[in-house]
VOGU-3710 file (C-alpha; in Angstrom, 3 decimals, decimal comma):
1> mslqytiaii> -15,912/21,725/-22,190  -13,365/18,883/-22,251  -12,863/16,574/-25,251  -10,363/13,761/-25,655  -8,317/12,939/-28,733  -5,556/10,469/-29,396  -3,424/12,992/-31,258  -3,315/16,775/-31,218  -1,542/18,703/-33,996  -0,991/22,350/-33,101
11> gggasgvala> -0,662/24,534/-36,175  -2,461/24,511/-39,522  0,330/25,653/-41,821  2,282/23,470/-44,256  3,776/21,348/-41,440  0,529/20,626/-39,594  -1,448/19,898/-42,752  1,309/17,618/-44,097  1,349/15,632/-40,857  -2,447/15,288/-40,703
21> armvealpvg> -2,652/14,182/-44,341  0,189/11,720/-43,889  -1,462/10,161/-40,837  -4,656/9,555/-42,758  -2,794/8,092/-45,712  -0,116/5,998/-44,025  -1,252/4,833/-40,578  -2,243/1,162/-40,701  -5,863/0,115/-40,259  -6,087/-2,365/-37,406
31> pstadlsval> -6,560/-2,819/-33,666  -3,904/-0,247/-32,755  -5,725/2,481/-34,714  -9,328/1,341/-34,273  -10,227/4,215/-31,938  -7,770/6,757/-33,308  -8,865/10,397/-33,417  -6,866/13,432/-34,515  -7,510/17,101/-33,807  -5,712/19,844/-35,722
41> fdaggarggn> -5,788/23,195/-33,861  -5,438/26,427/-35,791  -7,039/29,741/-34,884  -7,060/30,828/-38,526  -8,836/27,714/-39,759  -5,753/26,053/-41,296  -5,422/28,554/-44,139  -1,728/27,950/-44,683  -0,268/30,164/-41,956  1,457/33,481/-42,696
51> ayaadlptnl> 3,528/31,958/-45,486  0,520/30,998/-47,633  -2,261/33,282/-46,416  -4,665/35,008/-48,820  -2,675/37,915/-50,221  -1,453/39,660/-53,371  -0,402/37,556/-56,384  3,007/39,288/-56,374  4,016/37,030/-53,447  5,543/34,343/-55,645
61> mnttcgaidr> 6,865/31,008/-54,478  10,545/30,471/-55,204  9,766/26,838/-56,055  8,002/25,720/-59,236  4,633/23,991/-59,099  6,263/20,873/-60,569  8,696/20,757/-57,662  5,818/21,232/-55,198  3,956/18,363/-56,842  6,964/16,032/-56,540
71> aygsafgflr> 7,822/16,994/-52,990  4,587/17,562/-51,092  1,053/16,287/-50,667  1,780/12,651/-51,539  -1,263/11,072/-53,271  -3,163/14,379/-53,349  -0,439/16,189/-55,262  -0,541/19,787/-56,368  -0,926/19,184/-60,110  -3,780/16,752/-59,521
81> warqnqgkwq> -5,504/19,399/-57,411  -4,843/22,081/-60,041  -6,447/20,005/-62,812  -9,559/19,475/-60,697  -9,842/23,054/-59,385  -8,941/25,458/-62,191  -11,355/28,110/-60,920  -9,422/28,352/-57,641  -6,046/29,274/-59,129  -6,727/30,852/-62,535
91> phvdqanles> -7,781/34,258/-61,073  -4,286/34,507/-59,542  -2,239/33,230/-62,503  -2,087/34,869/-65,908  -2,267/31,639/-67,924  -4,883/29,055/-68,845  -2,883/25,988/-67,834  -0,229/25,373/-65,223  3,122/24,097/-66,384  5,616/22,321/-64,167
101> gtylprpvvg> 7,980/25,316/-64,430  5,400/27,907/-63,298  6,140/29,946/-60,164  2,886/30,280/-58,262  1,611/33,025/-55,984  1,797/31,866/-52,366  -1,963/32,352/-51,807  -2,631/29,635/-54,407  -0,581/27,201/-52,344  -2,601/28,277/-49,298
111> tylrdllqha> -5,818/27,352/-51,128  -4,293/23,987/-52,018  -3,363/23,372/-48,369  -6,942/24,001/-47,264  -8,245/21,536/-49,855  -5,540/19,006/-48,938  -6,733/19,081/-45,341  -10,351/18,690/-46,429  -9,351/15,780/-48,659  -7,549/14,181/-45,694
121> rqegaergle> -10,640/14,583/-43,511  -12,799/12,843/-46,123  -10,248/10,058/-46,621  -10,014/9,634/-42,863  -13,765/9,265/-42,543  -13,725/6,515/-45,176  -10,958/4,688/-43,309  -12,615/5,122/-39,915  -10,102/7,722/-38,713  -11,573/10,910/-37,247
131> lhliedevvd> -9,752/14,115/-38,215  -11,233/17,269/-36,720  -10,274/20,888/-37,392  -10,633/23,049/-34,278  -10,494/26,777/-35,024  -9,040/27,889/-31,723  -5,595/28,858/-30,415  -3,820/26,532/-27,989  -2,203/28,778/-25,367  -0,947/26,223/-22,850
141> igpgggpdpg> -0,189/22,527/-22,457  0,058/20,691/-19,156  0,094/17,147/-17,799  -3,004/15,067/-18,473  -5,729/15,088/-15,863  -6,470/11,343/-15,726  -4,622/8,118/-14,929  -3,638/7,583/-18,564  -0,487/9,277/-19,886  -0,947/12,339/-22,029
151> yrlftrsgar> -1,469/16,078/-22,026  -4,142/18,637/-21,331  -4,506/21,456/-23,859  -5,974/24,856/-22,972  -7,261/27,201/-25,682  -7,849/30,933/-25,815  -11,623/30,411/-25,870  -11,449/28,574/-22,544  -12,008/25,083/-23,920  -9,951/22,183/-22,638
161> yearyvylal> -8,821/19,067/-24,490  -6,994/15,851/-23,635  -4,513/14,137/-25,980  -2,135/11,214/-25,621  0,270/12,549/-28,283  0,952/16,187/-29,163  2,775/17,493/-32,250  3,992/21,101/-32,340  3,777/22,394/-35,923  3,850/26,097/-35,040
171> ghlparktee> 5,451/27,359/-38,241  7,094/30,791/-38,348  6,546/32,613/-35,061  6,730/36,430/-34,989  9,255/38,058/-32,692  8,132/40,059/-29,650  8,390/43,842/-29,775  11,431/44,770/-27,727  12,296/48,279/-28,955  10,521/51,543/-28,179
181> yqhdecyhht> 10,110/52,546/-31,830  8,169/49,310/-32,472  5,162/50,614/-30,543  4,447/53,553/-32,868  1,334/53,254/-35,038  3,370/53,801/-38,204  5,560/50,820/-37,441  4,384/47,511/-38,956  5,702/44,510/-37,076  4,817/42,013/-39,787
191> aypvrnlaer> 4,851/42,344/-43,548  1,948/39,967/-44,101  -0,583/40,075/-45,512  0,961/42,683/-47,831  -2,538/43,606/-49,037  -3,415/44,834/-45,532  -0,096/46,643/-45,276  -0,789/48,493/-48,526  -4,143/49,624/-47,149  -2,551/51,044/-43,983
201> vpseatvgvi> 0,329/52,895/-45,653  -0,544/56,124/-47,542  0,413/55,869/-51,189  2,700/58,925/-51,036  4,496/57,923/-47,821  8,204/57,137/-47,693  8,592/53,543/-46,496  11,544/51,838/-44,876  11,670/48,045/-45,066  13,932/46,250/-42,594
211> gtrlsaidva> 15,376/43,385/-44,621  16,509/42,728/-48,185  15,546/39,103/-48,723  12,320/37,292/-49,684  9,881/39,122/-47,384  11,324/42,499/-48,374  10,881/41,599/-52,049  7,222/40,770/-51,331  6,713/44,140/-49,609  8,329/46,234/-52,348
221> lglaatghkg> 6,494/44,482/-55,186  3,194/44,382/-53,303  3,225/48,096/-52,516  4,150/48,969/-56,101  1,432/46,678/-57,496  -1,234/48,400/-55,411  -0,280/51,870/-56,696  2,176/53,111/-54,055  3,961/56,270/-55,287  6,306/57,056/-52,420
231> kihclsrggr> 9,899/55,927/-52,180  10,692/52,500/-50,728  14,015/51,808/-49,009  15,058/48,202/-48,257  17,722/48,157/-45,547  19,860/45,538/-43,843  23,374/45,092/-42,490  24,648/43,338/-45,597  22,271/44,799/-48,201  22,294/41,512/-50,120
241> lpavradqgr> 19,418/40,789/-52,494  18,436/37,166/-53,217  19,997/35,478/-56,207  17,841/34,951/-59,305  16,620/31,487/-60,232  17,135/30,054/-63,674  15,223/27,251/-65,334  16,719/24,036/-64,020  16,029/20,374/-63,656  16,281/18,061/-60,697
251> yqfqelered> 19,877/17,198/-59,847  20,858/13,659/-58,818  23,860/13,637/-56,491  26,854/11,528/-57,454  28,111/10,863/-53,918  25,898/12,950/-51,675  22,540/11,210/-52,021  20,863/10,640/-48,661  21,492/6,892/-48,531  25,162/7,353/-49,507
261> lqrrlsrpra> 25,627/10,022/-46,882  23,961/7,895/-44,195  26,376/5,048/-44,908  29,330/7,402/-44,835  28,265/8,876/-41,488  27,053/5,639/-39,899  30,067/5,144/-37,659  29,662/6,348/-34,046  30,261/10,044/-33,488  31,056/10,651/-37,167
271> klrlsdvatm> 31,735/14,358/-37,692  32,159/16,704/-40,638  34,029/19,974/-40,989  32,817/22,885/-43,093  35,743/22,229/-45,417  34,452/18,660/-45,954  30,975/19,934/-46,835  32,397/22,617/-49,134  34,528/20,020/-50,908  31,599/17,657/-51,394
281> lgseiehaeg> 29,297/20,397/-52,696  32,077/21,794/-54,878  32,583/18,382/-56,461  28,855/18,027/-57,149  28,676/21,550/-58,634  31,590/20,802/-60,950  29,840/17,621/-62,071  26,577/19,514/-62,661  28,299/22,355/-64,533  30,574/20,035/-66,508
291> ravelgdivn> 33,550/22,256/-65,702  35,634/23,554/-62,843  33,776/26,316/-60,995  35,298/29,037/-58,845  33,390/30,705/-56,032  33,611/33,991/-57,928  31,623/32,401/-60,758  28,665/32,137/-58,372  29,081/34,997/-55,903  28,540/38,476/-57,315
301> ayrspieyye> 28,993/40,470/-54,142  31,036/43,381/-55,426  28,380/45,157/-57,485  25,772/47,813/-56,804  22,237/46,447/-56,330  21,245/47,526/-59,859  24,385/46,042/-61,434  23,971/42,898/-59,352  20,434/42,260/-60,614  21,332/43,160/-64,189
311> heislakgra> 24,048/40,539/-64,011  21,909/37,962/-62,185  19,033/38,316/-64,652  21,349/37,958/-67,629  22,767/34,748/-66,124  19,298/33,331/-65,445  17,663/34,305/-68,733  17,290/31,486/-71,232  19,830/29,146/-69,659  20,363/26,872/-66,701
321> rpwqavlyat> 22,442/27,567/-63,612  23,339/24,003/-62,593  24,894/25,052/-59,277  21,421/26,160/-58,181  20,066/22,687/-58,863  22,805/21,293/-56,603  21,958/23,703/-53,778  18,242/22,915/-54,029  19,028/19,193/-54,044  20,493/19,606/-50,549
331> nrnidllwhh> 16,873/19,533/-49,348  17,339/15,765/-49,415  20,261/15,674/-47,003  20,900/19,043/-45,390  19,686/17,825/-41,994  22,316/15,063/-42,020  25,088/17,452/-43,039  24,104/19,844/-40,254  23,670/17,125/-37,616  27,171/15,726/-38,192
341> leeddkrllm> 28,890/19,110/-38,502  31,400/19,950/-35,780  29,959/22,337/-33,198  32,625/24,980/-33,814  31,794/24,901/-37,501  28,075/25,200/-36,761  28,739/28,399/-34,839  30,946/29,695/-37,661  28,285/28,929/-40,268  25,573/30,688/-38,255
351> sewlndwlty> 27,668/33,778/-37,536  29,681/34,230/-40,733  28,090/32,356/-43,630  24,348/32,113/-42,983  23,501/35,279/-44,960  25,520/34,056/-47,932  23,820/30,674/-47,798  20,346/32,228/-47,720  21,214/34,699/-50,503  22,024/31,925/-52,961
361> rasiprenae> 19,864/29,093/-51,619  16,654/31,161/-51,224  16,617/32,750/-54,682  13,657/34,401/-56,423  11,990/33,866/-59,828  13,387/35,925/-62,698  10,058/37,697/-63,309  10,113/39,182/-59,810  13,780/40,114/-60,132  12,965/41,997/-63,341
371> rilllmrsgq> 10,225/43,937/-61,509  12,617/44,811/-58,685  15,193/45,978/-61,230  12,629/48,277/-62,862  11,767/49,787/-59,467  15,440/50,399/-58,713  16,107/51,929/-62,131  13,125/54,265/-61,717  14,511/55,469/-58,392  11,401/54,441/-56,428
381> ltvrsgarsf> 13,275/51,591/-54,735  16,710/51,742/-53,136  18,600/48,931/-51,426  21,119/49,919/-48,756  23,584/48,060/-46,565  25,103/49,049/-43,232  21,848/49,665/-41,321  22,906/50,033/-37,669  20,039/51,394/-35,569  16,404/52,541/-35,724
391> rhdpgagafr> 14,500/55,047/-33,622  11,299/57,046/-33,835  11,413/60,842/-33,702  7,968/62,018/-32,482  8,780/65,642/-33,279  9,543/64,908/-36,919  6,863/62,233/-37,136  9,382/59,915/-38,760  11,700/57,009/-38,128  15,413/57,792/-38,240
401> iafgddttle> 17,742/55,060/-39,475  21,485/55,296/-38,812  24,055/53,609/-41,045  27,604/52,489/-40,462  29,010/55,310/-42,602  27,424/57,868/-40,198  24,665/58,815/-42,643  20,984/58,762/-41,693  17,678/58,236/-43,464  14,181/59,326/-42,436
411> vehlvaatgs> 11,052/57,400/-43,403  7,402/57,888/-42,469  6,491/54,210/-42,195  8,721/51,342/-41,135  8,027/47,679/-41,975  9,768/44,670/-40,408  10,491/42,104/-43,123  13,117/40,075/-41,293  11,243/36,789/-41,035  10,359/34,910/-37,883
421> asriedadsa> 11,990/34,827/-34,470  15,012/32,517/-34,648  15,377/32,377/-30,860  12,361/30,720/-29,310  12,755/32,945/-26,247  12,002/35,959/-28,448  8,812/34,534/-29,983  5,544/36,389/-29,491  3,574/33,267/-28,564  1,595/32,604/-25,382
431> lvrnllargl> 1,943/28,873/-25,942  5,727/29,016/-26,270  6,052/31,210/-23,182  4,006/28,735/-21,150  5,862/25,715/-22,486  9,169/27,353/-21,569  7,869/28,225/-18,102  6,689/24,652/-17,499  9,958/23,239/-18,774  8,200/21,121/-21,402
441> vvphrhggid> 10,486/22,667/-24,034  13,951/24,213/-23,940  15,619/26,519/-26,487  18,140/25,052/-28,875  21,424/26,970/-28,998  21,043/27,515/-32,756  17,350/28,460/-32,709  13,945/26,886/-32,241  13,320/24,210/-29,619  15,541/21,278/-28,758
451> cvfetgkvip> 14,425/17,813/-29,825  15,853/14,384/-30,602  17,303/14,395/-34,118  16,097/10,901/-35,051  12,481/11,259/-33,863  11,660/14,924/-33,256  10,724/14,118/-29,645  10,868/17,342/-27,676  13,524/17,435/-24,950  12,177/18,899/-21,672
461> regaapddgr> 14,135/20,953/-19,191  16,223/18,878/-16,820  14,469/18,597/-13,474  11,117/19,747/-14,868  7,870/17,990/-13,984  7,744/14,385/-15,289  6,885/14,183/-18,961  5,507/11,139/-20,779  7,720/11,751/-23,793  4,816/12,026/-26,225
471> lfalgpitsg> 5,453/15,628/-27,268  7,004/16,027/-30,728  7,831/18,869/-33,107  8,361/19,455/-36,823  8,801/22,317/-39,256  10,460/25,712/-38,723  10,296/25,458/-34,928  12,966/22,718/-35,164  15,474/24,826/-37,126  18,262/24,529/-34,551
481> vyffttalei> 18,238/20,740/-34,778  17,736/20,416/-38,556  19,098/23,814/-39,794  16,951/24,385/-42,902  13,315/23,441/-42,346  11,140/25,673/-44,536  11,202/23,791/-47,853  8,049/21,767/-48,551  10,146/18,717/-49,433  11,796/18,820/-46,000
491> ierqasqrcn> 8,472/19,343/-44,238  6,978/16,353/-46,069  9,926/14,153/-45,081  9,609/15,171/-41,440  5,870/14,452/-41,505  6,493/11,016/-43,011  9,102/10,178/-40,370  6,848/11,333/-37,526  4,004/9,241/-38,938  6,135/6,097/-39,200
501> dlafmlgvew> 7,297/6,520/-35,612  3,717/7,105/-34,476  2,535/3,869/-36,100  5,163/1,964/-34,142  4,314/3,706/-30,864  0,608/3,052/-31,295  1,331/-0,614/-31,948  3,496/-0,947/-28,851  0,914/0,905/-26,770  -1,873/-1,380/-27,964
511> lerpeaeawv> 0,137/-4,551/-27,255  0,446/-3,438/-23,635  -3,345/-3,395/-23,171  -5,031/-6,325/-21,375  -7,219/-7,160/-24,368  -4,193/-7,480/-26,654  -3,182/-10,875/-25,198  -6,549/-12,425/-26,014  -6,413/-10,944/-29,523  -2,915/-12,343/-30,116
521> darqaefird> -3,968/-15,783/-28,822  -6,972/-15,785/-31,157  -4,814/-14,833/-34,151  -2,245/-17,504/-33,334  -4,979/-20,135/-33,100  -6,283/-18,956/-36,472  -2,827/-19,274/-38,015  -2,458/-22,788/-36,580  -5,805/-23,819/-38,058  -4,813/-22,334/-41,401
531> gdaaatppdp> -1,496/-24,159/-41,211  -3,152/-27,510/-40,504  -5,498/-26,992/-43,437  -2,584/-26,155/-45,685  -0,760/-29,340/-44,574  -3,542/-31,573/-46,030  -4,750/-29,741/-49,102  -7,415/-31,231/-51,373  -6,063/-33,280/-54,248  -5,577/-30,862/-57,117
541> gpdllqrlva> -5,193/-33,690/-59,629  -2,056/-34,659/-61,538  0,448/-31,943/-62,313  1,546/-31,141/-65,844  4,384/-33,676/-65,884  2,098/-36,478/-64,657  -0,494/-35,633/-67,307  2,079/-35,806/-70,100  3,238/-39,215/-68,950  -0,309/-40,533/-68,468
551> ndqtdlidfg> -1,368/-39,323/-71,920  1,662/-40,796/-73,696  2,972/-37,332/-74,522  6,472/-37,690/-73,128  7,850/-36,603/-76,500  6,888/-33,130/-75,374  9,150/-33,373/-72,335  12,613/-31,813/-72,596  14,472/-33,981/-70,097  17,631/-31,983/-70,589
561> qlrllndqir> 15,929/-28,847/-69,340  14,312/-30,757/-66,508  17,692/-32,017/-65,378  18,986/-28,447/-65,302  16,195/-27,631/-62,887  16,341/-30,866/-60,903  19,188/-33,297/-61,395  17,141/-36,085/-59,742  14,864/-36,424/-62,809  16,006/-39,021/-65,326
571> sedfdasqap> 14,222/-40,065/-68,502  14,962/-43,758/-67,840  12,941/-43,575/-64,616  9,738/-43,579/-66,678  8,053/-46,819/-67,715  9,459/-48,053/-71,001  5,974/-48,587/-72,387  5,291/-44,902/-71,897  8,609/-43,747/-73,341  9,039/-42,912/-77,063
581> sqeageeadg> 9,793/-45,915/-79,284  13,327/-46,683/-80,321  12,308/-46,118/-83,929  10,983/-42,729/-83,197  14,169/-41,950/-81,373  16,290/-43,128/-84,271  14,260/-41,061/-86,720  14,777/-38,091/-84,555  18,475/-38,762/-84,303  18,705/-39,268/-88,060
591> asi> 16,843/-36,099/-88,765  19,157/-34,121/-86,568  22,286/-35,182/-88,459
//
């Protein structure tokens, strides 16, 4: 089977759905899009990807539903969907109505994404734009088979598709298994869905969780919520738990808004140093806080995990933490800051400061922090730093974890909760392996695939087979180019930019067709005819000024005001017989004295 589409979107998570919905909403209706067709490929049926898959309600978003509504979905916003579909979210949320400050379970957002795609398909049909969902996995992409430029897509089922434009929206890709211990049946290479993990792990088993950030929080809370009794150990090199989010509003930058930053960095080869960025953010934080703020006021690194969360919860309870609003506002410009950062400083940020950034930027809702604190106080959950190595001991039937202080820990089950593969070479993806082998994509030195910053156009390997330059990317797979790409606001902005560029490319492509010249000539002739008709319009009758003069109503004319508008108008230019009498004028003058 071989089908042809204008556009192929590969991936049905937040990035792919946002792009498909944006195309339907924003692409112009006209000759350049008359035969447009879009296919979204997702083996799971576009159910939100791993991040928003059907799972336990303990997997909370770290963004409020009000922020989601403002940042994502455009006309089909989240709150509009929630009002129309209460039965789809109420079973997961312990309240009758959603408020803008509610933190939602991730599966609810996954349900919204599915409905957003369905809404886009219906809107597309009404506008004459075909949007198809193909539940199959694309495993390879090659040059198109015909004379027209484009690509050929091969799926796991054996089907073959043609597309002139391809957008990679692959989301978070799992890492390949590279260690021997990862092949044991008691090792769990992904934390999601946590519901399935809880079913595979005996309730009395001791569990080690590799990681101490958002995914690890989901694992610990999910296991506890499903009745797990055994001990849970969250382990990482730094042992840092996410900060706790307070109630906060939307912060408006004073000098760092996107437009201001673009003007500041508009000169050729403009560069920033980390010290520049720190100074700018520090100034904004001081403005938001209304006082001078030291780094120690924000960073609480020198506490035990229990003391750290006790302190974090107390800071977040019943009051705002304005510095958090500033950090979350960087969604609007973080790609620009990263793009213009000196390369040496990029390497320093990635090697020395990335964990600190993620600790305080990717915070968690207070209600989940309070649950984690209870688990730690009860002794069921421990959080440890200094994890150095992992191995499986078949004789003991356990995994042995070594720490930097020469201590060890044995656990019966081991769960990887470290997120996705940052290096594209390490991704467990047939499609990525084939794209790398063909040279259609190359790794970016800071993660993901390399692409043009302004357009997202994928950069092929030098010397690879000729490419038509119609392969683009967005979302987490572009992290090396844009740094922080997981926030829905950032994904929506990328989708909007890709859509705007696509509209231009489609227009240029259409103008190069033979039939375009005849169409343009016909439109120009139409404009000329319209112009000639406008040059000799039908007589509309006298205007207001003419009517006043003809009806001897010039006393209603304020010639002073008329002269302000047009100094060529003079009252004496009117016929004296039509002007007010001298007597009337004298009476008026006398009355004014």
